[in-house]
C-alpha positions as CSV (number, residue, x, y, z in Angstrom):
1,X,-8.2,5.9,-74.2
2,X,-7.6,1.7,-72.5
3,X,-5.2,-0.9,-72.0
4,X,-3.9,-3.3,-74.4
5,X,-2.5,-6.6,-74.7
6,X,-0.4,-9.0,-71.2
7,X,2.1,-5.8,-71.6
8,X,0.2,-2.7,-70.5
9,X,0.6,0.6,-72.4
10,X,-1.4,3.2,-73.7
11,X,-3.5,2.6,-76.8
12,X,-3.9,5.7,-79.0
13,X,-6.9,7.1,-78.6
14,X,-9.0,9.8,-76.5
15,X,-11.7,10.7,-73.6
16,X,-14.8,11.7,-74.6
17,X,-16.7,13.9,-72.2
18,X,-19.2,12.7,-70.2
19,X,-22.2,14.8,-68.9
20,X,-22.7,12.4,-65.6
21,X,-20.0,10.8,-63.1
22,X,-19.6,7.3,-63.5
23,X,-21.4,4.8,-61.6
24,X,-19.9,2.0,-59.2
25,X,-16.4,3.1,-60.1
26,X,-12.5,1.3,-59.2
27,X,-10.0,2.8,-57.6
28,X,-7.9,4.0,-60.5
29,X,-10.5,4.4,-63.0
30,X,-10.4,7.7,-65.5
31,X,-13.0,10.1,-66.8
32,X,-13.5,13.0,-68.4
33,X,-16.0,15.6,-67.3
34,X,-17.8,17.9,-70.0
35,X,-18.0,20.6,-67.3
36,X,-22.0,19.7,-66.5
37,X,-20.8,18.2,-62.9
38,X,-17.4,19.3,-62.4
39,X,-15.0,21.9,-64.1
40,X,-13.7,20.3,-67.6
41,X,-11.1,18.0,-67.5
42,X,-10.0,14.6,-66.4
43,X,-10.7,12.9,-63.2
44,X,-9.6,9.7,-61.4
45,X,-10.9,7.7,-58.9
46,X,-8.7,7.8,-55.8
47,X,-9.4,6.6,-52.1
48,X,-12.8,6.4,-52.8
49,X,-13.5,9.7,-54.5
50,X,-13.0,11.5,-58.0
51,X,-10.4,13.8,-58.0
52,X,-8.7,16.0,-61.1
53,X,-5.5,14.8,-62.6
54,X,-2.3,16.1,-61.7
55,X,-4.0,19.1,-59.3
56,X,-5.6,17.5,-56.2
57,X,-2.4,18.7,-54.5
58,X,0.9,19.6,-55.4
59,X,1.6,15.9,-54.8
60,X,-1.4,14.3,-56.7
61,X,-3.0,13.4,-53.0
62,X,-5.7,14.8,-51.7
63,X,-7.1,14.3,-48.2
64,X,-10.4,16.4,-48.9
65,X,-12.5,13.7,-50.8
66,X,-15.3,16.1,-50.8
67,X,-13.7,19.5,-51.7
68,X,-16.3,20.8,-54.5
69,X,-19.6,20.0,-53.3
70,X,-20.1,17.3,-55.9
71,X,-20.9,15.1,-52.8
72,X,-23.1,17.8,-51.1
73,X,-21.5,18.5,-47.5
74,X,-20.7,15.0,-46.9
75,X,-17.7,15.0,-44.3
76,X,-18.3,18.8,-43.3
77,X,-19.8,20.1,-40.2
78,X,-20.1,23.5,-38.8
79,X,-19.3,24.2,-35.3
80,X,-19.2,26.8,-32.7
81,X,-16.1,27.4,-29.9
82,X,-15.6,29.8,-27.3
83,X,-15.7,33.4,-29.3
84,X,-12.0,33.9,-30.1
85,X,-9.5,34.8,-33.1
86,X,-8.6,31.3,-32.9
87,X,-10.9,27.8,-32.8
88,X,-10.5,25.6,-29.5
89,X,-11.1,22.5,-31.7
90,X,-13.5,23.4,-34.4
91,X,-16.2,21.0,-33.3
92,X,-19.4,20.6,-31.3
93,X,-21.4,23.8,-29.5
94,X,-24.5,25.3,-31.5
95,X,-23.5,27.0,-34.5
96,X,-25.9,29.4,-36.4
97,X,-23.2,29.9,-39.5
98,X,-24.3,27.8,-41.9
99,X,-21.7,25.8,-44.6
100,X,-24.0,24.4,-47.7
101,X,-23.6,23.3,-51.0
102,X,-24.4,25.9,-53.8
103,X,-25.5,24.9,-57.7
104,X,-26.3,28.5,-58.3
105,X,-23.5,30.6,-60.5
106,X,-20.5,28.3,-58.2
107,X,-16.8,29.1,-58.9
108,X,-16.2,25.8,-61.1
109,X,-18.0,23.3,-62.6
110,X,-21.7,22.6,-61.4
111,X,-21.4,23.0,-57.1
112,X,-19.3,24.8,-54.4
113,X,-19.6,25.2,-50.9
114,X,-20.8,29.1,-49.0
115,X,-20.0,29.6,-45.5
116,X,-23.3,32.1,-44.4
117,X,-22.8,34.7,-41.8
118,X,-26.0,36.4,-40.5
119,X,-26.2,40.3,-39.5
120,X,-24.5,39.2,-36.2
121,X,-21.3,38.7,-34.2
122,X,-20.4,35.0,-34.7
123,X,-17.1,35.1,-33.8
124,X,-15.8,31.2,-32.7
125,X,-17.9,29.7,-35.5
126,X,-17.0,28.2,-38.8
127,X,-17.3,24.8,-40.5
128,X,-14.5,22.0,-40.3
129,X,-13.5,18.9,-42.3
130,X,-11.9,15.7,-40.4
131,X,-9.5,13.6,-42.5
132,X,-6.9,11.4,-41.9
133,X,-3.1,10.7,-43.5
134,X,-1.4,7.9,-44.4
135,X,1.4,6.6,-42.6
136,X,3.9,7.9,-45.3
137,X,2.9,11.6,-44.5
138,X,3.9,11.7,-40.7
139,X,6.2,15.0,-39.6
140,X,5.5,16.0,-43.5
141,X,4.9,19.2,-44.8
142,X,1.3,19.8,-46.3
143,X,-0.4,22.3,-48.8
144,X,-3.7,23.6,-48.3
145,X,-5.8,25.2,-51.5
146,X,-8.8,26.6,-52.6
147,X,-10.4,28.8,-54.6
148,X,-12.9,31.4,-53.6
149,X,-15.1,34.4,-53.4
150,X,-16.7,37.1,-50.4
151,X,-19.5,38.9,-50.5
152,X,-20.3,42.4,-49.7
153,X,-18.9,43.0,-45.9
154,X,-16.3,40.7,-46.0
155,X,-13.3,42.7,-44.9
156,X,-10.3,40.9,-45.9
157,X,-8.2,43.6,-43.9
158,X,-10.1,42.2,-40.9
159,X,-9.3,39.1,-41.5
160,X,-13.0,37.6,-41.3
161,X,-12.4,34.0,-42.0
162,X,-8.9,32.5,-41.0
163,X,-8.1,28.8,-42.0
164,X,-6.5,26.6,-39.2
165,X,-5.7,22.7,-39.0
166,X,-6.6,21.2,-35.7
167,X,-4.5,17.6,-34.4
168,X,-7.1,15.4,-33.2
169,X,-4.6,13.4,-32.0
170,X,-2.1,15.7,-30.5
171,X,-5.3,18.0,-29.6
172,X,-3.6,20.9,-30.5
173,X,-3.9,23.6,-33.4
174,X,-1.4,23.6,-36.0
175,X,-0.5,26.9,-37.5
176,X,-1.0,27.3,-41.3
177,X,1.3,29.8,-42.9
178,X,-0.4,31.9,-44.3
179,X,-3.8,31.6,-42.2
180,X,-5.9,34.4,-44.0
181,X,-7.5,35.3,-47.5
182,X,-5.5,38.2,-49.2
183,X,-8.5,39.0,-51.8
184,X,-6.6,37.5,-54.6
185,X,-9.6,34.5,-54.8
186,X,-6.6,31.7,-54.6
187,X,-5.7,30.3,-51.0
188,X,-2.2,28.6,-51.1
189,X,-1.3,27.8,-47.3
190,X,1.4,25.1,-45.4
191,X,1.6,23.3,-42.3
192,X,3.4,20.4,-41.0
193,X,1.9,16.9,-39.6
194,X,2.9,15.8,-36.1
195,X,5.0,12.4,-35.9
196,X,3.8,8.8,-35.7
197,X,1.1,7.9,-34.5
198,X,-0.6,11.2,-34.8
199,X,-2.9,10.8,-38.2
200,X,-6.1,12.3,-37.4
201,X,-6.7,15.8,-38.4
202,X,-9.7,18.8,-38.8
203,X,-9.2,21.6,-41.3
204,X,-11.1,24.4,-40.0
205,X,-12.7,27.4,-41.8
206,X,-12.6,30.0,-38.6
207,X,-15.3,33.0,-38.4
208,X,-12.3,35.2,-36.3
209,X,-13.6,38.7,-36.1
210,X,-16.7,40.5,-34.2
211,X,-17.9,42.0,-37.5
212,X,-21.9,42.2,-37.1
213,X,-22.7,42.3,-40.9
214,X,-23.7,39.6,-42.7
215,X,-22.1,37.9,-45.5
216,X,-21.2,35.1,-47.7
217,X,-18.0,33.1,-48.5
218,X,-17.7,30.4,-51.6
219,X,-15.4,28.3,-51.2
220,X,-14.3,25.5,-54.2
221,X,-11.9,23.0,-55.0
222,X,-10.3,22.4,-51.8
223,X,-7.3,20.1,-51.9
224,X,-5.1,19.3,-49.0
225,X,-2.1,16.7,-49.4
226,X,1.8,16.7,-49.1
227,X,3.9,19.2,-50.7
228,X,6.0,19.1,-53.7
229,X,9.4,19.8,-52.6
230,X,12.7,20.9,-54.3
231,X,15.7,20.4,-53.2
232,X,19.0,22.6,-51.8
233,X,22.4,21.7,-50.2
234,X,23.4,22.4,-46.4
235,X,26.6,21.4,-45.0
236,X,27.0,18.1,-42.9
237,X,28.9,19.1,-40.0
238,X,29.5,22.5,-38.5
239,X,32.8,24.5,-39.3
240,X,35.0,26.2,-36.3
241,X,34.7,30.1,-37.4
242,X,37.9,32.3,-37.6
243,X,36.6,35.5,-35.8
244,X,38.1,38.7,-34.8
245,X,37.1,42.2,-33.5
246,X,37.8,45.4,-31.9
247,X,39.8,46.2,-28.7
248,X,38.7,44.5,-25.7
249,X,36.7,41.8,-27.8
250,X,37.9,38.0,-27.0
251,X,35.8,35.3,-28.9
252,X,35.0,32.4,-26.8
253,X,33.4,30.0,-29.2
254,X,32.7,30.7,-32.9
255,X,31.0,28.1,-35.3
256,X,29.2,28.2,-38.8
257,X,26.9,26.1,-41.0
258,X,27.2,27.2,-44.5
259,X,24.9,26.1,-47.4
260,X,23.3,26.8,-50.7
261,X,19.8,27.3,-51.8
262,X,18.3,25.8,-54.9
263,X,19.6,29.1,-57.0
264,X,22.7,28.7,-56.1
265,X,22.6,31.6,-53.2
266,X,25.1,30.6,-50.2
267,X,23.9,31.1,-46.7
268,X,25.6,30.6,-43.4
269,X,23.7,30.3,-40.1
270,X,26.4,31.3,-37.5
271,X,26.7,31.2,-33.4
272,X,29.6,33.3,-31.8
273,X,30.0,33.7,-27.8
274,X,32.9,36.1,-27.0
275,X,33.4,38.7,-24.1
276,X,33.8,42.6,-24.8
277,X,35.2,44.9,-22.2
278,X,34.4,48.5,-24.3
279,X,31.5,50.1,-24.1
280,X,32.0,51.6,-27.8
281,X,30.8,50.4,-31.1
282,X,32.5,47.2,-32.3
283,X,32.3,45.1,-35.5
284,X,33.2,41.3,-35.7
285,X,34.8,39.9,-38.8
286,X,34.4,36.3,-40.1
287,X,37.5,34.7,-41.7
288,X,36.6,34.2,-45.4
289,X,32.9,35.4,-45.7
290,X,31.5,38.6,-47.4
291,X,27.7,39.5,-47.2
292,X,25.4,39.9,-49.9
293,X,24.6,43.7,-50.8
294,X,21.1,45.2,-51.2
295,X,19.2,43.2,-48.3
296,X,18.6,43.6,-44.6
297,X,20.9,41.7,-42.9
298,X,19.7,40.6,-39.4
299,X,21.9,39.6,-36.4
300,X,20.1,38.7,-32.9
301,X,22.6,40.1,-30.1
302,X,22.4,38.9,-26.8
303,X,24.5,40.3,-23.4
304,X,23.9,39.5,-20.0
305,X,21.4,42.0,-19.6
306,X,19.9,42.3,-23.0
307,X,19.0,41.2,-26.6
308,X,18.3,43.0,-29.6
309,X,19.1,43.1,-33.3
310,X,21.5,44.8,-34.9
311,X,22.7,44.5,-38.9
312,X,25.5,43.5,-41.4
313,X,27.4,46.0,-43.1
314,X,26.5,45.4,-47.0
315,X,29.3,43.4,-49.5
316,X,31.7,43.3,-46.5
317,X,32.5,40.5,-43.6
318,X,31.8,43.0,-40.3
319,X,28.5,42.4,-37.7
320,X,28.7,45.9,-36.4
321,X,27.2,46.6,-32.9
322,X,27.1,49.1,-30.3
323,X,26.4,48.2,-26.3
324,X,25.3,50.9,-23.8
325,X,27.2,49.2,-21.2
326,X,30.2,47.1,-20.9
327,X,29.1,43.5,-21.6
328,X,31.4,40.5,-19.6
329,X,29.6,38.2,-22.6
330,X,28.0,38.9,-25.6
331,X,26.3,35.9,-28.1
332,X,25.8,36.9,-32.2
333,X,23.7,34.3,-34.1
334,X,22.0,34.7,-37.4
335,X,20.9,33.5,-40.6
336,X,23.3,35.6,-43.4
337,X,23.2,36.0,-47.4
338,X,26.3,35.4,-49.0
339,X,27.9,36.7,-51.9
340,X,29.8,33.5,-52.7
341,X,30.6,30.1,-50.9
342,X,32.8,30.8,-47.7
343,X,36.4,29.8,-48.7
344,X,36.8,27.3,-46.4
345,X,33.2,25.0,-47.1
346,X,33.2,22.1,-48.7
347,X,30.9,18.9,-48.4
348,X,26.9,19.5,-48.4
349,X,24.0,17.6,-47.7
350,X,20.0,17.6,-48.9
351,X,17.7,20.1,-47.5
352,X,13.8,20.4,-48.6
353,X,12.4,23.4,-49.4
354,X,8.4,24.1,-49.6
355,X,7.2,24.4,-53.3
356,X,5.3,27.3,-52.3
357,X,8.0,28.5,-50.0
358,X,7.5,32.0,-48.2
359,X,11.2,33.4,-48.5
360,X,11.2,37.1,-48.0
361,X,13.1,38.4,-44.4
362,X,11.0,40.2,-42.2
363,X,12.6,42.4,-39.9
364,X,11.9,45.7,-38.0
365,X,13.8,47.9,-35.7
366,X,13.4,51.0,-34.2
367,X,15.1,53.5,-31.3
368,X,13.8,56.2,-29.1
369,X,15.4,59.7,-29.7
370,X,12.9,61.3,-27.5
371,X,12.1,60.7,-23.9
372,X,8.6,59.6,-22.6
373,X,7.1,59.9,-19.2
374,X,5.5,56.8,-18.2
375,X,2.8,57.9,-15.1
376,X,2.8,55.8,-12.3
377,X,-0.4,53.3,-12.1
378,X,-1.4,54.1,-16.0
379,X,0.9,51.5,-18.2
380,X,1.6,52.9,-21.5
381,X,2.8,51.7,-24.9
382,X,6.4,53.0,-25.9
383,X,6.9,55.2,-28.6
384,X,10.4,54.4,-30.7
385,X,10.7,57.0,-32.7
386,X,13.1,56.8,-35.4
387,X,13.7,53.2,-37.7
388,X,16.7,51.3,-37.5
389,X,15.5,49.1,-40.1
390,X,11.8,48.0,-41.6
391,X,12.0,45.4,-44.5
392,X,8.1,45.6,-45.0
393,X,7.2,48.9,-43.6
394,X,5.2,47.2,-40.7
395,X,6.9,49.6,-37.9
396,X,4.8,52.7,-36.8
397,X,7.1,55.3,-35.5
398,X,4.0,57.4,-34.3
399,X,1.9,54.5,-32.1
400,X,5.2,52.5,-31.5
401,X,3.4,49.7,-33.0
402,X,4.5,46.3,-35.3
403,X,2.1,44.8,-37.6
404,X,2.6,41.3,-38.8
405,X,3.0,41.4,-42.8
406,X,3.2,37.5,-42.8
407,X,2.2,34.8,-40.8
408,X,4.7,33.2,-38.7
409,X,6.4,33.0,-35.5
410,X,8.6,36.4,-34.7
411,X,11.3,36.7,-32.3
412,X,10.5,40.2,-30.0
413,X,13.3,41.8,-28.3
414,X,13.6,45.3,-26.6
415,X,15.6,47.7,-24.2
416,X,14.1,49.9,-21.8
417,X,16.2,52.5,-20.5
418,X,14.2,53.7,-17.5
419,X,15.3,56.6,-15.1
420,X,13.9,57.4,-11.8
421,X,13.3,60.5,-10.5
422,X,14.3,62.2,-6.8
423,X,11.9,59.5,-5.5
424,X,12.5,56.0,-7.0
425,X,9.1,53.8,-8.0
426,X,8.6,50.8,-6.4
427,X,8.8,48.3,-9.1
428,X,9.0,48.9,-12.8
429,X,8.1,46.3,-15.5
430,X,8.1,46.0,-19.6
431,X,6.4,43.3,-21.6
432,X,5.0,42.5,-24.8
433,X,1.5,43.4,-25.9
434,X,-0.2,41.2,-28.7
435,X,-2.8,43.3,-30.6
436,X,-2.8,45.7,-27.8
437,X,-4.7,43.9,-25.3
438,X,-4.8,40.3,-23.1
439,X,-1.9,38.7,-21.3
440,X,1.7,40.2,-21.7
441,X,4.4,38.6,-22.7
442,X,7.7,38.2,-21.6
443,X,7.6,40.6,-18.7
444,X,11.0,41.7,-17.5
445,X,10.6,43.6,-13.6
446,X,12.6,45.1,-11.3
447,X,12.0,46.2,-7.7
448,X,14.1,48.0,-4.7
449,X,14.8,50.6,-6.9
450,X,17.1,53.5,-6.1
451,X,16.5,57.1,-6.6
452,X,18.2,59.1,-9.6
453,X,19.4,55.7,-10.8
454,X,18.7,54.6,-14.5
455,X,17.7,50.8,-15.3
456,X,17.6,48.6,-18.2
457,X,14.6,46.2,-18.9
458,X,15.2,43.6,-21.8
459,X,11.9,41.7,-22.6
460,X,12.3,39.3,-25.0
461,X,9.7,36.3,-26.4
462,X,8.8,34.5,-29.4
463,X,5.2,35.0,-30.3
464,X,2.7,33.8,-32.9
465,X,1.1,36.1,-35.5
466,X,-1.2,36.1,-38.2
467,X,-0.7,38.4,-40.6
468,X,-2.2,41.9,-39.6
469,X,-1.9,41.1,-35.6
470,X,0.3,43.7,-33.9
471,X,2.7,43.7,-31.1
472,X,3.8,46.7,-29.0
473,X,6.2,47.5,-26.1
474,X,4.5,48.9,-22.7
475,X,5.8,49.9,-19.7
476,X,4.5,50.0,-16.0
477,X,5.5,52.0,-12.9
478,X,4.4,51.8,-9.6
479,X,3.9,54.5,-6.9
480,X,6.1,56.8,-9.0
481,X,6.4,58.2,-12.3
482,X,9.6,57.1,-14.6
483,X,10.9,58.5,-17.5
484,X,12.1,56.2,-20.6
485,X,15.4,57.5,-21.4
486,X,17.6,57.4,-24.8
487,X,21.3,58.8,-25.3
488,X,22.0,60.5,-28.7
489,X,20.7,60.5,-32.0
490,X,21.4,57.3,-33.2
491,X,22.1,55.1,-30.0
492,X,19.9,51.7,-29.4
493,X,19.9,52.3,-25.4
494,X,16.0,52.4,-25.5
495,X,15.0,49.9,-28.8
496,X,12.8,47.4,-30.4
497,X,13.7,44.8,-32.6
498,X,11.2,42.1,-34.2
499,X,12.2,39.4,-36.9
500,X,10.4,36.5,-38.3
501,X,11.9,33.2,-37.2
502,X,9.7,30.9,-38.9
503,X,7.5,30.5,-41.8
504,X,7.1,28.0,-45.1
505,X,10.5,28.9,-46.5
506,X,12.7,26.1,-44.9
507,X,9.6,23.4,-44.1
508,X,11.6,20.3,-43.0
509,X,15.1,21.9,-42.2
510,X,14.1,24.5,-39.5
511,X,11.5,26.9,-39.3
512,X,8.8,24.8,-38.1
513,X,9.5,23.7,-34.5
514,X,8.3,26.0,-32.0
515,X,7.1,25.8,-28.4
516,X,6.4,28.4,-25.4
517,X,5.4,27.0,-22.1
518,X,4.6,29.0,-19.5
519,X,4.9,29.1,-15.3
520,X,1.8,28.8,-13.7
521,X,0.9,28.3,-9.6
522,X,-0.3,24.8,-10.5
523,X,3.4,23.7,-11.2
524,X,4.5,20.8,-9.9
525,X,7.6,22.3,-8.5
526,X,7.4,25.7,-7.4
527,X,9.5,25.5,-3.5
528,X,13.1,25.0,-4.7
529,X,15.5,23.6,-1.9
530,X,18.4,25.2,-0.3
531,X,21.4,24.7,-2.3
532,X,20.1,22.2,-4.4
533,X,19.3,22.1,-8.6
534,X,15.7,21.2,-10.1
535,X,14.1,21.0,-13.0
536,X,11.3,23.6,-13.6
537,X,7.8,22.9,-14.7
538,X,6.5,25.3,-17.2
539,X,3.0,23.8,-16.7
540,X,1.1,25.9,-19.0
541,X,1.4,25.6,-23.1
542,X,1.2,28.8,-24.9
543,X,1.9,27.0,-28.3
544,X,3.7,23.7,-29.0
545,X,3.9,23.0,-32.8
546,X,4.6,19.5,-32.4
547,X,3.5,18.4,-28.8
548,X,6.9,18.2,-28.1
549,X,7.2,19.1,-24.7
550,X,6.3,16.2,-21.8
551,X,5.2,18.4,-18.6
552,X,5.3,17.5,-14.8
553,X,8.7,17.1,-12.3
554,X,10.4,15.9,-15.2
555,X,9.7,18.1,-17.6
556,X,11.5,18.1,-21.0
557,X,11.2,19.0,-25.1
558,X,12.1,16.6,-27.0
559,X,13.2,17.3,-30.5
560,X,11.0,16.0,-33.5
561,X,13.9,16.2,-35.9
562,X,17.6,16.8,-36.1
563,X,18.5,20.0,-36.1
564,X,19.9,23.2,-34.1
565,X,17.6,24.6,-31.7
566,X,17.3,28.1,-29.9
567,X,16.5,28.1,-26.3
568,X,15.5,31.2,-23.8
569,X,13.7,31.0,-20.8
570,X,13.4,33.4,-17.7
571,X,12.0,32.8,-14.4
572,X,12.2,34.7,-11.0
573,X,13.4,33.1,-7.6
574,X,11.5,35.3,-4.6
575,X,13.2,36.4,-1.5
576,X,16.6,35.2,-2.4
577,X,19.3,36.7,0.3
578,X,22.1,39.1,-0.2
579,X,24.7,37.9,-2.0
580,X,23.2,34.4,-2.9
581,X,24.1,32.6,-6.4
582,X,21.6,31.5,-8.6
583,X,22.2,29.4,-12.1
584,X,20.2,28.9,-14.7
585,X,21.2,25.7,-16.6
586,X,20.2,24.3,-19.7
587,X,20.4,20.2,-19.6
588,X,21.0,17.8,-23.3
589,X,19.7,14.5,-22.0
590,X,20.5,14.9,-18.5
591,X,23.9,16.7,-19.0
592,X,24.4,20.1,-18.5
593,X,25.0,21.9,-22.0
594,X,24.7,25.8,-20.9
595,X,24.2,28.0,-18.0
596,X,23.6,31.7,-16.7
597,X,24.6,32.8,-13.6
598,X,23.2,36.2,-11.0
599,X,24.7,36.9,-7.4
600,X,22.1,38.9,-5.8
601,X,22.8,42.4,-4.7
602,X,19.7,42.6,-2.1
603,X,17.9,40.1,0.0
604,X,14.9,40.5,-2.9
605,X,12.9,38.8,-5.3
606,X,15.5,37.9,-8.3
607,X,15.1,37.4,-11.7
608,X,17.4,35.2,-14.1
609,X,17.5,34.5,-18.0
610,X,19.2,32.0,-20.3
611,X,19.7,32.2,-24.1
612,X,21.5,29.8,-25.8
613,X,21.7,27.3,-29.0
614,X,22.1,23.4,-28.6
615,X,22.0,20.7,-31.1
616,X,19.7,18.0,-31.2
617,X,19.3,14.7,-32.8
618,X,15.4,13.5,-33.7
619,X,14.4,12.0,-30.0
620,X,17.3,14.0,-27.9
621,X,15.6,16.0,-25.0
622,X,16.6,19.6,-23.2
623,X,15.5,20.9,-19.8
624,X,16.0,23.8,-17.7
625,X,17.2,23.9,-14.1
626,X,17.7,26.3,-11.4
627,X,20.4,26.0,-8.8
628,X,19.3,28.1,-5.4
629,X,22.0,29.2,-3.5
630,X,20.3,30.6,-0.7
631,X,20.3,28.6,2.9
632,X,16.7,28.1,2.8
633,X,14.4,27.0,0.2
634,X,12.7,29.7,-2.0
635,X,9.7,29.6,-4.3
636,X,9.6,30.2,-7.9
637,X,7.3,33.2,-8.5
638,X,4.2,32.9,-10.5
639,X,2.5,36.2,-9.9
640,X,3.5,36.9,-13.4
641,X,2.0,35.3,-16.6
642,X,5.1,35.6,-18.4
643,X,7.7,33.5,-16.6
644,X,8.3,31.0,-19.7
645,X,10.8,28.7,-22.0
646,X,10.8,29.6,-25.5
647,X,12.0,26.5,-27.9
648,X,12.5,27.4,-31.7
649,X,14.6,25.5,-34.4
650,X,16.8,27.7,-36.8
């Protein structure tokens, strides 16, 4: 086939299969391989390498120019980072694993790659490939795909090898979803590049476990390029919702954004604030809305003392919830499937949906139906014996452990009802444990406790979990034993809920922006002056998908894209005097946009939590500030590693 005439068009003909790769190619040249050097098919010379026509990535662009070992191992290197389930940066060290070109029975064509690990623990080692994206692909959904085959002793269940991307310019790992091999022989994952000017990245195959047996992993046809995108429609503005509730309910504010997916299904993102002065079960109704039947509909409910997940009644407009105590404020938020367009919906704007979108809802919830004793000085995992909902059979009611069925960011909330005995414990804490060990997450604690009283600990956090990783609730007590209580067979007074809040389902619109920062003793602003309001410097990064945080005395999170963001933060101010006011403010672009309030009941360390939502345009920013109402300067507590801020797009 060739060009003909001064006005180019294809001349009838065909490509003769070639047994050798053409020499001295020019950009845009095309040839047909007979299977001798590559898999049979057409190849185009693009960006300095031969790539399969129409299959280099969903978009036709492949940044891995040596993805089939046709150039040996050019561009690839092995590394040895600090041992861990995730790499540090995927380069350097003195690795023992090898990554070589293999010509003996390759997966396709005449060669593939083989990662070889000997019979020893090589956790932290692996192979990596550096690549540079085009300027057009800043802040863009990207797709990684490859074929693979593992030998005996390789464990898919334990996820012996995981896939990561490292931003060389942003010096941060970027989550790939999913990050694990499932045994199917074909890997497809997605991640999102950072904003300009960060264009240098590293693809990483990481030995993630301590498996001490020898194995090999063959990989071939490695491709990385922009995702093909489908389009859906989303409302260009939010609507004020008409909301009604039970006796004792009063609506403070209610907004919603209805939108329609590619397949025509309607959904509603909403945020409702109100007050509820009754302790009985209630149901809130949104006018003009009916919910889809046959699926789990998870809704986050946040009060002044707790946060948990409730669910919608099928084929109705009611959001049912129950409270174990009166709440002066309650917030309901979620993203729900609808039966039809709301009666008040009109205009739309386009939203991008990934071509390999993971659209499954993941939500689990369970509560206690039996008491449990926590021995002083012996922290223990709380067992929640009865499920409320469990979309993927991910929660174990015998062990109290949630196992992530797919990779992503998960919002964890719990209420733990703790009963003091005749002698009160000196201190109680509830926290989340990832994979059963390591640093605690989302710690909630109380001290200055009174005998024979009941207290509620409400830990909450956003946690990044790979498929197969676990999350549980651990409680500890100092000096005296305590009892984890329950009230009735169906009451959520002690409960644990987990919902997946991000993944590739809505790549450009919402679920790929997440950040978590902790407060440490190295923070630039530990001492809060008397009767003053100051920015909190959450100085230690847990994760930050888009390098959106500027740490320091002027700490702020800058939105990488326009959208709605959920923000939650918990801190403790030490030794505050009795009857003093503490405020935790959320500021947007330097102006107050949300707050929470605590009046101290005794001279003691005092904790305060803020949770809310805010609309940000790309480039706008938020920060968290604390007001110390004490007559003396007080210090932020840094003895725990879980005082934090969590931000995610919704």
